[in-house]
C-alpha positions as CSV (number, residue, x, y, z in Angstrom):
1,M,14.3,-16.1,3.0
2,T,15.6,-12.3,1.9
3,L,13.6,-9.3,2.2
4,L,13.6,-9.0,-1.6
5,S,12.3,-12.4,-2.4
6,A,9.5,-11.9,0.4
7,I,8.6,-8.5,-1.5
8,R,8.5,-10.4,-4.8
9,K,6.0,-13.1,-3.6
10,K,2.7,-13.0,-5.4
11,K,0.6,-13.1,-2.4
12,T,2.5,-9.9,-0.9
13,I,2.0,-7.9,-3.9
14,K,-1.8,-9.0,-4.1
15,R,-2.1,-8.0,-0.3
16,G,-0.4,-4.5,-1.1
17,L,-2.8,-3.9,-4.0
18,I,-5.8,-4.6,-1.9
19,V,-4.7,-2.6,0.8
20,S,-3.7,0.1,-1.3
21,L,-7.2,0.4,-3.1
22,I,-9.1,0.2,0.1
23,V,-7.0,2.5,2.0
24,G,-6.1,4.6,-1.0
25,S,-9.8,5.2,-1.8
26,V,-10.8,6.1,1.6
27,L,-7.9,8.7,1.6
28,I,-8.8,10.3,-1.6
29,G,-12.5,10.9,-0.7
30,I,-11.2,12.5,2.7
31,N,-8.2,14.7,1.2
32,Q,-9.6,15.2,-2.0
33,G,-13.4,15.1,-1.3
34,P,-13.9,18.8,-1.7
35,V,-12.0,19.0,-5.2
36,L,-14.2,16.5,-6.4
37,M,-17.4,17.7,-5.2
38,E,-16.5,20.7,-7.4
39,G,-16.3,18.5,-10.4
40,K,-12.5,19.1,-10.7
41,V,-9.8,16.4,-11.1
42,P,-7.1,16.3,-8.2
43,A,-3.4,16.4,-9.3
44,I,-2.2,13.1,-10.5
45,W,1.1,12.8,-8.5
46,Q,-1.3,13.3,-5.3
47,V,-3.5,10.6,-6.6
48,M,-0.5,8.4,-7.3
49,L,0.9,9.0,-4.0
50,T,-2.1,8.5,-2.2
51,Y,-2.4,4.9,-3.5
52,L,1.3,4.1,-3.3
53,V,2.1,4.9,0.1
54,P,-0.6,2.3,1.4
55,F,1.0,-0.2,-1.0
56,L,4.3,0.3,0.0
57,V,3.5,0.1,3.9
58,S,1.3,-3.1,3.4
59,T,3.8,-4.7,1.1
60,I,7.0,-4.0,3.3
61,S,5.3,-5.1,6.5
62,S,4.0,-8.1,4.9
63,A,7.6,-9.0,3.7
64,L,9.4,-8.2,6.9
65,A,6.8,-10.3,8.7
66,D,7.3,-13.4,6.2
67,V,11.3,-12.7,6.6
68,Q,10.8,-12.6,10.5
69,N,8.5,-15.9,10.6
70,N,10.7,-17.9,8.3
71,S,13.5,-17.2,10.4
72,G,12.3,-18.2,13.5
73,D,13.0,-14.7,15.2
74,L,10.1,-13.3,16.9
75,S,11.7,-10.3,18.5
């Protein structure tokens, strides 16, 4: 199995989305809490990155684990 095929797996994408929603929402609360409390809207690029980074980390980590487990290499 290649890394690209592992990334494209439905379960990998689903896991990434779930992690992104949970971690991204917590990070929005931490990093943008004061802005939100003032009734303002944070910059859209900041919100997008806040959700994108955990999605990428989770997706790539899951895909690498799948590739490693399917190759039999546990190092």
